[in-house]
BAFI-3210 file (N, C-alpha, C; in Angstrom, 3 decimals, decimal comma, padded with zeros to 6 digits):
// residues 283
n [1|2|3|4|5|6|7|8|9|10|11|12|13|14|15|16|17|18|19|20|21|22|23|24|25|26|27|28|29|30|31|32|33|34|35|36|37|38|39|40|41|42|43|44|45|46|47|48|49|50|51|52|53|54|55|56|57|58|59|60|61|62|63|64|65|66|67|68|69|70|71|72|73|74|75|76|77|78|79|80|81|82|83|84|85|86|87|88|89|90|91|92|93|94|95|96|97|98|99|100|101|102|103|104|105|106|107|108|109|110|111|112|113|114|115|116|117|118|119|120|121|122|123|124|125|126|127|128|129|130|131|132|133|134|135|136|137|138|139|140|141|142|143|144|145|146|147|148|149|150|151|152|153|154|155|156|157|158|159|160|161|162|163|164|165|166|167|168|169|170|171|172|173|174|175|176|177|178|179|180|181|182|183|184|185|186|187|188|189|190|191|192|193|194|195|196|197|198|199|200|201|202|203|204|205|206|207|208|209|210|211|212|213|214|215|216|217|218|219|220|221|222|223|224|225|226|227|228|229|230|231|232|233|234|235|236|237|238|239|240|241|242|243|244|245|246|247|248|249|250|251|252|253|254|255|256|257|258|259|260|261|262|263|264|265|266|267|268|269|270|271|272|273|274|275|276|277|278|279|280|281|282|283]
n.u [046,782|045,722|043,403|044,146|046,959|047,539|047,263|049,527|051,466|052,481|052,870|056,166|056,782|055,082|056,498|058,836|058,576|057,379|060,154|061,448|060,603|060,190|063,153|063,812|062,414|060,591|058,348|058,709|061,694|061,862|060,391|061,911|064,146|063,160|062,473|059,788|056,522|055,385|052,723|052,478|054,299|053,137|050,323|051,332|052,088|049,766|047,929|049,494|049,221|046,620|046,290|047,683|046,409|047,170|048,238|051,360|053,054|053,365|051,781|052,768|052,633|055,043|057,146|057,267|057,235|057,539|055,338|054,778|053,730|054,966|057,702|058,527|057,607|059,472|062,137|061,598|061,121|063,149|066,161|065,055|064,303|066,957|068,340|066,933|067,446|070,380|070,959|069,567|070,986|073,419|073,108|072,314|074,816|076,172|074,851|075,475|078,228|081,322|080,521|079,494|077,748|076,360|075,832|074,568|073,988|070,639|070,557|073,006|073,953|071,679|072,593|075,314|076,939|075,476|075,667|078,418|078,429|078,537|081,195|082,603|081,537|082,375|084,700|085,256|083,320|082,713|081,758|079,224|076,704|075,073|072,751|072,073|069,943|070,813|070,384|071,583|074,228|074,420|074,591|076,887|077,122|074,724|072,848|073,938|075,619|078,568|079,933|079,728|079,340|079,218|078,475|080,488|082,365|085,372|084,067|082,984|081,950|083,798|084,319|086,492|087,700|087,965|088,922|087,342|086,165|086,448|083,277|082,079|080,402|077,672|075,522|072,175|068,938|066,052|065,836|063,603|062,935|065,499|065,175|063,329|064,302|066,936|070,323|073,419|075,986|077,165|076,056|073,545|071,936|071,317|068,746|066,949|064,978|066,692|067,241|067,667|069,855|069,188|071,005|073,247|073,839|074,544|075,669|075,065|076,253|078,784|079,543|079,015|080,861|083,286|083,607|084,262|081,859|080,062|077,834|074,684|072,899|069,472|066,716|065,543|063,228|063,283|064,915|065,311|066,094|068,226|067,011|064,770|065,317|066,369|063,771|062,579|063,826|063,667|060,871|060,414|060,751|062,678|065,910|068,981|071,346|073,959|075,297|077,917|078,003|075,593|074,075|074,456|073,237|071,106|071,873|073,282|070,937|069,612|067,832|068,103|069,692|072,900|073,496|075,459|078,469|080,661|082,084|082,557|084,625|082,896|082,161|082,180|083,528|082,872|083,355|084,285|083,061|083,998|083,343|085,774|086,386|085,804|085,708|087,935|087,396|088,708|089,163]
n.v [064,368|063,960|065,808|065,746|065,337|067,667|069,778|069,212|069,963|072,666|075,592|076,868|079,489|080,610|079,405|080,181|082,805|082,418|081,746|083,432|085,694|084,921|084,516|087,383|088,630|090,424|091,753|093,939|093,998|091,149|091,361|093,091|091,405|089,163|090,489|091,689|093,274|094,208|093,626|091,573|089,597|089,510|088,248|085,766|084,433|084,465|083,014|080,490|080,063|079,424|077,488|075,429|075,597|076,740|079,349|081,025|083,103|085,297|088,774|091,601|095,059|096,195|094,279|091,053|087,665|084,076|081,878|079,216|077,067|077,935|077,926|075,359|074,395|075,792|074,713|072,342|072,409|074,106|072,986|071,810|073,834|075,119|073,165|072,866|075,539|075,137|073,051|073,972|076,383|074,979|073,428|075,094|076,511|074,226|074,254|076,358|076,889|078,359|080,265|082,453|083,068|085,796|087,310|090,375|093,762|095,104|098,020|098,905|097,104|098,076|100,791|101,268|098,867|097,117|099,194|098,986|096,571|095,998|096,523|094,846|092,522|092,667|092,507|089,881|087,808|084,785|084,491|083,642|085,698|085,422|087,049|087,531|089,121|089,895|090,753|090,202|087,938|084,774|081,529|080,037|077,785|076,153|078,319|077,904|080,158|081,788|083,990|087,094|090,389|092,587|095,207|095,720|093,913|092,017|089,208|087,065|084,093|081,064|081,776|084,071|087,254|089,922|093,431|096,088|098,881|101,897|103,268|106,489|108,548|110,872|113,533|113,622|115,595|116,721|119,442|120,975|120,323|121,156|123,935|124,237|123,300|124,869|124,122|125,089|123,951|120,515|120,226|120,936|118,815|117,018|117,970|116,843|114,553|111,640|109,160|105,263|102,712|099,264|097,741|099,031|099,438|102,086|104,048|106,611|107,521|107,014|108,688|110,977|110,909|110,851|113,479|114,322|115,033|113,861|113,689|111,651|110,252|110,963|108,721|107,030|106,813|103,615|101,913|099,244|099,539|100,989|102,608|103,229|104,794|106,927|107,531|108,319|110,511|112,502|112,853|114,599|114,110|113,492|113,352|111,604|109,050|109,400|107,077|107,124|105,249|104,514|106,680|108,585|109,189|110,545|113,085|114,004|114,382|116,562|115,947|115,604|117,384|118,753|118,922|119,858|119,968|117,647|115,123|111,422|108,427|105,321|102,736|100,717|098,661|098,360|094,734|091,904|088,764|085,368|081,950|079,595|077,309|077,782|077,302|078,294|080,989|081,804|083,971]
n.w [086,053|089,378|091,295|093,912|093,655|092,136|094,361|096,418|094,739|094,433|092,629|091,097|090,854|093,005|095,171|094,961|095,748|098,207|099,515|098,998|100,608|102,945|103,631|103,465|105,077|104,251|102,010|100,132|099,784|098,802|096,533|094,823|095,000|092,985|090,862|090,711|091,326|094,307|094,765|093,247|094,449|097,057|096,283|094,903|097,421|098,939|097,185|097,605|100,261|100,462|099,268|100,610|102,817|105,277|107,089|106,405|106,928|109,843|110,040|110,814|111,658|110,880|109,759|108,367|109,400|109,686|110,155|112,574|111,065|108,627|109,156|109,224|107,090|104,969|105,773|104,881|102,008|101,328|100,905|098,374|096,527|096,419|095,202|092,880|091,470|091,528|089,793|087,323|086,484|086,088|084,136|082,358|082,016|080,898|078,234|077,112|077,331|078,472|081,401|083,734|086,996|088,531|091,617|092,961|094,415|094,193|093,281|093,033|090,744|089,126|088,348|088,386|087,685|085,335|083,405|082,722|081,599|078,579|077,673|079,011|077,511|074,925|075,356|076,229|074,762|074,362|076,762|078,854|080,720|083,570|085,819|089,494|092,284|094,982|098,486|100,674|102,833|101,376|100,722|098,695|097,571|097,731|096,026|093,943|092,310|091,127|092,060|093,970|094,250|096,209|099,605|102,395|104,795|104,995|105,594|105,098|105,054|104,660|101,908|099,160|099,016|097,382|097,186|095,886|095,448|097,334|099,077|098,421|100,560|101,177|102,410|100,712|099,474|098,486|096,050|097,199|099,848|101,038|100,762|102,437|104,445|105,423|105,391|106,578|107,945|109,306|111,680|111,230|110,066|112,304|113,206|111,478|109,602|108,929|106,947|106,883|106,008|105,714|104,882|105,437|108,329|110,682|109,211|109,181|111,738|111,514|109,119|110,542|112,870|111,538|110,549|113,207|115,177|117,518|118,811|119,395|117,216|115,710|115,487|111,911|109,325|107,947|105,260|102,510|099,911|097,871|095,891|097,084|098,968|097,556|096,108|098,004|099,520|096,913|097,326|099,151|101,811|103,394|105,085|102,990|102,929|100,406|098,499|096,374|094,321|093,620|093,831|092,128|089,501|089,797|091,134|089,270|087,219|088,927|090,552|092,952|095,662|097,336|099,809|101,957|101,256|101,576|101,681|102,845|103,142|103,143|105,650|104,810|102,224|098,719|097,805|096,090|096,338|096,174|096,607|098,020|096,843|094,211|090,931|088,478|086,463|083,081|081,222]
ca.u [047,071|044,162|042,806|044,788|048,296|047,959|047,515|050,175|052,738|052,459|053,363|057,248|056,410|054,727|057,425|059,800|058,097|057,426|061,343|062,407|059,641|060,686|064,857|064,198|061,467|059,863|057,440|059,251|062,588|061,529|059,847|063,106|065,017|062,382|061,831|058,324|055,769|055,420|051,430|052,375|054,352|051,936|049,459|051,856|052,086|048,415|047,971|050,423|048,798|045,187|046,644|048,426|045,308|047,746|049,032|052,700|053,624|052,681|052,024|052,631|052,795|056,573|057,701|056,441|057,872|057,218|054,488|055,298|053,902|055,792|059,031|058,733|057,320|060,439|062,968|061,844|060,903|064,144|066,796|064,697|064,270|068,420|068,599|066,322|068,444|071,560|070,695|068,986|072,442|074,527|072,221|072,365|076,214|076,526|074,531|075,916|079,420|081,732|079,383|079,740|076,780|076,873|074,812|074,829|073,070|069,890|070,410|073,943|073,898|071,358|073,418|076,827|077,224|074,992|076,514|079,713|078,813|078,863|082,636|082,865|081,191|082,769|086,061|084,941|082,171|082,292|081,691|077,532|076,805|073,724|072,862|070,731|070,201|070,785|070,364|072,755|075,125|074,219|075,578|077,114|076,774|072,948|072,535|074,696|076,472|080,252|080,865|079,080|079,418|078,196|079,084|080,773|083,625|085,550|083,855|081,576|082,338|083,980|084,479|087,505|087,436|088,679|088,684|087,082|086,618|085,655|082,424|082,178|079,032|077,490|074,186|071,112|067,824|065,579|065,607|062,362|063,353|066,642|064,657|062,390|065,279|068,439|071,734|074,568|076,442|076,843|075,283|072,017|071,364|070,855|067,726|066,231|064,462|067,218|066,905|068,723|069,688|069,136|072,410|074,371|073,376|075,352|076,380|075,088|076,874|080,227|079,855|079,466|081,930|084,446|083,667|084,433|080,866|079,749|076,341|073,494|072,160|068,291|066,452|064,680|062,752|064,430|064,865|066,255|066,756|068,705|066,008|063,557|066,006|066,277|062,668|061,796|064,258|062,804|059,511|060,891|060,567|063,742|067,984|069,488|073,078|074,035|076,351|077,992|078,130|074,302|073,025|075,306|072,787|070,034|072,680|073,538|069,748|069,319|066,547|068,482|070,786|074,046|073,375|076,740|079,442|081,501|082,321|083,961|085,103|082,060|082,843|082,654|084,004|082,542|084,033|083,527|083,548|083,586|083,936|087,177|086,905|085,255|086,746|088,248|086,836|089,647|088,513]
ca.v [064,545|064,313|067,310|065,731|065,447|069,456|070,599|069,103|070,520|074,009|076,650|077,208|080,702|080,612|078,724|081,161|084,211|082,216|081,542|084,929|086,881|084,370|084,804|088,767|088,880|091,638|091,841|094,531|092,792|089,644|091,746|093,458|090,311|088,476|091,501|091,545|094,112|093,981|093,011|090,142|088,484|089,070|087,151|084,614|083,536|084,245|081,857|079,393|079,647|079,177|076,275|074,735|075,491|077,222|081,039|080,863|084,344|086,184|089,643|092,929|096,839|096,557|093,467|089,585|086,550|083,146|081,368|077,843|076,016|078,366|077,784|073,793|074,042|076,293|073,631|071,394|072,742|074,742|072,492|071,208|075,092|075,335|071,953|073,038|076,661|074,711|072,370|074,960|076,836|073,810|072,953|076,538|076,548|073,019|074,496|077,892|077,241|078,935|081,295|083,623|083,686|086,551|087,987|091,893|094,468|095,479|099,492|098,858|096,604|098,573|101,649|101,135|097,574|096,768|100,170|098,982|095,208|096,049|096,554|092,897|091,245|093,144|091,921|088,500|087,612|083,683|084,142|083,974|086,426|085,193|087,756|087,378|090,395|089,611|091,826|089,939|086,938|083,621|080,068|079,897|075,994|076,255|079,215|077,910|081,192|081,707|085,379|088,189|091,624|093,313|096,246|094,724|094,062|090,784|088,414|085,920|082,592|080,396|082,766|084,653|089,017|091,067|094,856|096,745|100,409|102,451|104,130|107,623|109,029|112,199|113,564|114,543|115,530|117,305|121,065|121,398|120,068|121,920|125,174|124,364|123,297|125,418|123,548|125,636|123,043|119,146|120,057|121,177|117,617|116,215|117,946|116,702|113,264|111,021|107,571|104,374|101,635|098,097|097,098|099,981|099,872|102,857|104,625|108,093|107,500|106,983|109,928|112,007|110,647|111,389|115,069|114,646|115,106|112,377|113,734|110,729|110,575|110,476|107,544|107,800|105,973|102,669|101,183|098,263|099,551|102,521|103,194|103,578|105,857|108,170|108,717|109,567|112,153|112,861|113,165|115,352|113,433|113,899|113,468|110,545|109,513|109,270|106,594|107,411|104,477|104,474|107,785|109,650|109,521|111,611|113,997|115,117|114,980|117,869|115,456|115,439|118,512|118,163|120,479|119,950|118,977|117,065|113,472|110,685|107,281|104,745|102,289|099,159|099,034|097,354|093,902|091,014|087,426|083,831|080,719|079,394|076,135|078,370|077,248|079,924|081,379|082,326|085,075]
ca.w [087,587|090,085|091,985|094,954|093,341|092,004|095,329|096,601|093,934|094,059|091,514|091,518|091,141|094,410|096,078|094,981|096,530|099,338|099,916|099,035|101,661|104,345|103,547|103,826|106,321|103,559|100,729|099,349|099,329|097,906|095,436|094,522|094,347|091,722|089,815|090,156|092,030|095,995|095,065|092,672|095,589|097,727|095,715|094,994|098,857|099,285|096,542|098,368|101,556|100,328|098,444|101,867|103,902|106,411|107,035|106,708|107,911|110,880|109,605|111,761|110,979|110,744|109,086|108,239|110,043|109,548|111,445|112,952|110,052|107,553|109,666|108,984|105,468|104,606|106,011|103,942|100,367|101,071|099,752|096,839|095,816|096,017|094,029|091,363|091,144|091,158|088,604|086,211|086,154|085,588|082,554|081,187|081,940|079,975|076,884|076,790|077,452|079,746|082,208|084,801|087,533|089,291|092,508|093,350|095,172|093,061|092,601|092,406|090,079|087,884|088,068|088,286|087,169|084,029|082,247|082,149|081,074|077,305|077,551|079,052|076,418|073,739|075,211|076,347|073,730|075,185|078,164|078,829|082,086|084,361|087,006|090,586|092,909|096,517|099,221|102,004|102,382|100,947|100,471|097,226|096,908|097,359|095,236|092,227|092,016|091,293|092,678|094,347|094,612|097,742|100,290|103,400|105,498|104,278|106,835|104,474|105,384|103,185|100,583|099,171|098,879|096,443|097,327|094,600|095,760|098,453|098,668|099,133|101,075|101,234|102,577|099,767|099,959|097,200|096,653|097,786|101,039|100,877|100,764|103,440|106,092|105,293|105,889|106,430|108,485|109,127|112,979|110,838|109,818|113,476|113,393|110,567|109,563|108,263|106,206|107,403|105,167|106,139|104,429|106,028|109,827|111,408|108,190|109,362|113,072|110,884|108,864|111,606|113,531|110,372|110,806|114,673|115,606|118,270|119,095|119,218|115,968|115,732|114,372|111,161|108,386|107,581|103,866|102,329|098,962|097,806|095,034|097,951|099,595|096,640|096,348|099,402|099,269|095,636|097,239|100,019|103,153|104,462|104,048|102,367|102,602|098,946|098,066|094,943|093,254|093,056|093,658|090,838|088,326|090,740|091,467|087,571|086,929|089,538|091,277|094,328|096,216|098,003|101,088|103,100|100,282|102,447|101,579|103,606|103,026|103,804|106,619|104,253|100,931|097,561|097,647|095,296|097,119|095,523|097,390|098,243|096,030|092,992|089,497|088,024|085,050|082,403|079,672]
c.u [046,107|044,031|044,030|046,669|048,477|047,861|048,707|051,800|052,311|053,292|055,100|057,588|056,187|055,766|058,660|060,118|057,962|058,770|061,840|061,630|060,404|062,364|064,600|063,390|060,370|059,513|058,483|060,973|062,582|061,376|061,260|064,149|064,436|062,195|060,344|057,876|055,624|054,004|051,905|053,267|054,016|050,832|049,741|051,786|050,977|047,785|048,237|049,394|047,379|045,398|046,748|046,932|045,613|048,292|050,831|053,548|052,596|052,874|051,924|052,882|054,209|057,168|056,952|057,557|057,347|056,605|054,980|055,188|054,849|057,567|059,240|058,606|058,750|061,581|062,637|061,620|062,748|065,291|066,718|064,955|065,744|068,976|068,161|067,229|069,809|071,652|070,420|070,662|073,302|074,194|072,536|073,933|076,813|076,152|075,078|077,468|080,312|080,529|079,994|078,372|077,434|075,822|075,426|073,703|072,259|070,236|071,954|074,494|073,314|072,205|074,756|077,557|077,088|075,256|077,154|079,744|078,672|080,592|083,297|082,492|081,805|084,215|086,303|083,766|081,901|082,190|080,174|077,426|075,442|073,859|071,690|071,072|069,745|071,360|071,832|073,510|074,194|075,008|075,492|076,701|075,275|072,284|072,833|075,397|077,928|080,690|079,352|079,460|078,489|079,255|079,355|081,910|084,141|085,218|082,478|082,374|082,565|083,953|085,727|087,092|088,017|088,155|088,411|087,139|085,948|084,273|082,183|080,543|079,035|075,963|073,441|070,053|067,259|065,486|064,906|062,498|064,537|066,107|064,138|063,381|066,590|069,505|072,886|075,718|076,646|075,464|073,837|071,277|070,755|069,291|066,550|066,135|065,595|067,218|068,333|068,220|070,057|070,945|073,727|074,083|074,906|076,269|076,373|076,044|078,768|080,592|079,836|080,695|083,761|084,571|084,013|083,183|080,156|078,299|075,276|072,597|070,377|067,795|065,724|063,936|064,085|063,997|065,914|066,801|067,381|067,757|064,857|063,996|065,957|064,813|061,921|062,461|064,137|061,259|059,615|060,576|061,656|065,527|068,318|071,127|073,208|075,437|076,698|077,784|076,826|073,649|073,314|074,220|071,837|070,705|072,892|072,254|069,135|068,067|066,841|069,845|071,614|074,038|074,686|077,718|080,902|081,560|083,021|083,553|083,591|082,636|083,157|082,437|083,066|083,772|083,531|084,040|083,118|083,682|084,973|087,550|086,132|086,079|086,682|087,524|088,513|089,264|089,636]
c.v [064,689|065,512|067,327|066,064|067,166|070,126|070,457|069,596|071,714|074,540|076,920|078,516|081,270|080,142|079,635|082,265|083,723|082,069|082,774|086,012|085,896|084,542|086,577|089,090|090,453|091,141|092,488|094,243|091,726|090,101|092,328|092,349|089,650|089,376|091,649|092,939|093,311|093,185|091,652|089,217|088,152|088,208|086,036|084,050|083,524|083,042|080,447|078,865|079,305|077,771|075,104|074,513|076,211|078,786|080,287|082,162|084,755|087,749|090,315|094,105|097,063|095,676|091,951|088,735|085,202|082,323|079,921|076,900|076,696|078,017|076,296|073,374|074,583|075,268|072,866|071,373|073,721|074,228|071,840|072,582|075,223|074,261|072,440|074,423|076,069|074,050|073,092|075,602|076,256|073,165|074,078|076,404|075,480|073,503|075,268|077,793|077,854|080,545|081,890|083,842|084,214|087,253|089,558|092,324|095,196|096,875|099,080|098,449|097,305|099,699|101,864|099,941|097,325|097,934|099,940|097,450|095,029|095,965|094,995|092,208|091,459|092,608|090,544|087,883|085,797|083,422|084,579|084,250|086,008|085,850|087,528|088,683|089,509|090,458|091,463|088,438|085,942|082,289|079,849|078,543|075,791|077,140|078,685|079,120|081,322|082,497|086,049|089,581|092,506|094,249|095,492|094,907|092,403|089,767|087,395|084,726|081,802|080,716|083,631|086,051|089,315|091,993|095,290|098,447|100,469|102,950|105,519|108,140|110,247|112,355|114,076|114,871|116,091|118,856|121,289|121,642|120,696|123,572|125,584|124,364|123,655|124,632|124,290|124,982|121,500|119,143|119,975|119,941|117,040|116,689|117,706|115,494|112,642|109,550|106,871|103,245|100,145|097,328|097,726|100,556|100,733|103,726|106,047|108,479|107,750|108,126|110,894|112,185|111,019|112,963|115,696|115,069|113,725|112,631|112,211|111,217|110,359|109,693|108,571|106,518|104,803|101,933|100,082|098,265|100,822|103,300|103,579|104,917|107,324|108,590|109,245|110,709|112,991|113,443|113,666|114,934|113,563|113,741|111,897|110,444|108,646|108,465|106,629|106,416|104,289|105,497|109,388|110,287|110,545|113,024|115,104|115,380|116,221|117,137|115,796|116,613|117,908|119,295|120,721|119,369|118,710|115,738|112,516|109,389|106,254|103,365|100,773|099,334|097,737|096,500|092,927|089,566|086,221|082,909|080,228|078,177|076,493|077,683|078,702|080,388|082,404|082,829|084,199]
c.w [088,251|090,873|093,476|094,679|093,089|093,440|096,242|096,282|093,313|093,152|091,727|091,740|092,703|095,459|096,178|095,613|097,826|100,182|100,017|100,521|102,750|104,452|104,026|104,879|105,439|102,148|099,604|098,976|098,514|096,641|094,428|093,788|093,110|090,934|089,569|091,524|093,451|095,731|094,426|093,800|096,367|097,591|095,413|096,098|099,368|098,763|097,188|099,464|101,512|099,793|099,786|102,794|105,175|106,184|107,286|106,897|108,860|110,431|110,724|110,916|110,515|109,674|109,041|108,670|109,884|111,091|111,696|111,591|108,731|107,459|108,924|107,226|104,487|104,644|105,259|102,492|100,188|100,121|098,844|096,049|095,365|094,803|092,713|090,672|090,548|089,624|087,263|085,620|085,767|084,194|081,744|080,981|080,652|078,718|076,286|076,540|078,697|080,059|083,391|085,683|088,703|090,311|092,902|093,910|094,278|092,709|092,492|091,026|088,810|087,455|087,910|087,091|085,900|083,160|081,902|081,834|079,430|076,795|077,847|078,261|075,092|073,873|075,587|075,819|074,363|076,078|078,469|080,958|082,622|085,615|087,844|091,323|094,359|097,183|100,509|101,559|102,013|100,947|098,882|096,547|096,648|096,775|093,704|091,887|092,381|092,402|093,156|094,270|095,478|098,623|101,491|103,883|104,998|105,407|106,311|104,551|104,468|101,950|100,762|098,769|098,308|096,650|096,129|094,637|096,894|098,315|099,375|099,518|101,266|101,625|101,265|100,241|098,267|097,477|097,127|099,574|102,086|101,793|102,021|104,626|105,308|106,114|105,787|107,214|108,760|110,369|112,415|110,572|111,032|113,832|112,453|110,302|108,550|108,232|106,488|106,251|106,170|106,129|104,825|107,345|110,501|110,552|108,923|110,810|112,314|110,001|109,522|112,573|112,725|110,725|112,604|115,800|116,461|118,894|118,736|118,048|115,932|114,711|113,189|110,382|108,036|105,963|103,800|101,006|098,744|096,975|095,627|098,608|098,620|096,420|097,058|099,599|097,861|096,163|098,594|101,502|104,160|103,757|103,942|102,481|101,055|098,851|096,647|093,710|092,800|092,709|092,520|089,998|088,733|090,732|090,109|087,198|087,529|090,495|092,900|094,603|097,047|098,891|101,591|102,096|101,109|102,425|102,436|103,132|103,883|104,500|106,215|102,696|100,044|097,451|096,629|096,505|095,926|096,490|097,047|097,066|094,606|091,812|089,083|086,622|084,275|081,353|078,715]
res [m|t|t|l|s|r|r|l|l|p|s|t|s|a|l|a|a|f|d|a|v|a|r|h|e|s|f|s|a|a|a|d|e|l|s|l|t|q|g|a|v|s|r|q|v|a|s|l|e|e|q|l|g|a|a|l|f|d|r|t|s|r|n|v|v|l|s|e|a|g|r|v|y|l|q|a|i|g|p|a|l|a|s|i|r|a|a|s|l|q|v|m|s|q|m|r|g|t|t|l|n|l|a|f|l|p|t|f|g|a|r|w|l|i|p|r|i|p|r|f|v|a|q|y|p|h|i|i|l|n|f|a|t|r|i|g|q|f|d|f|d|r|e|g|l|d|a|a|i|h|i|g|q|p|d|w|p|n|a|e|c|t|f|l|m|d|e|t|v|a|p|v|c|s|p|a|f|l|k|d|h|p|v|t|s|p|h|d|l|l|r|l|p|l|f|n|m|a|s|r|p|g|a|w|e|h|w|f|r|s|l|g|i|t|t|p|v|p|g|g|m|r|f|e|q|f|s|n|v|s|q|a|c|v|a|g|l|g|m|g|s|c|h|f|s|s|s|a|p|r|l|r|t|a|s|l|s|w|p|v|r|i|r|s|k|a|r|a|a|i|i|s|w|r|p|k|h|a|r|k|h|r|p]
***
């Protein structure tokens, strides 16, 4: 292969990193999706930019957005990457028998779903499970996935949804933070730094309204992953909203405290989606 040919054919790892960062506009979210460190994703993108001789992103202090060159490049390679993913999953399915390609939110998958998978495998040993983490909605055909478990409302285009369970929400913080910032009523939380989740906008407003409190909620740090919210709480940076399907392990180990023992149902439930034309897996 000539030097020019190698330059025109970047590694699939670099392309996958570029694609993930472009979709999420975040290196940290892309790292979670790809199960890599943020530094590794950054290096992959930097290597691709050096190889192409063009800046693919405009980086700011808050986020990253595609440059004009990056936008054009993504439009060109996006369908090709989707075809590679779909073809790989198809071949894997054919070689291994019956498969279920499932997407889920990273923290929910790690803390709630995966611990329950052994029982499924024992009951349906002939089904091969392939997992992928996705933070937002996606095109099932493009990604080659059969179903997804996400938080939200039944508004996924061209997909059927099945309600799984409500999410129970309550405020949490570290024991040290609670000692320094005593809380005796829900109103006390309005003077504290409250963490926000990108996938659950308005979660705090909904929690306060469920208690009859309509005072404007102050802004605070914004995170894309529950794991980062939990770590920020443990570090004593402020107050997070605990979604019990994801944060219960922290409560059981006492690394988080529950200052106001009032729970409420989340505005959005945990729902499973699948494309309307999906083939049905019969165990």
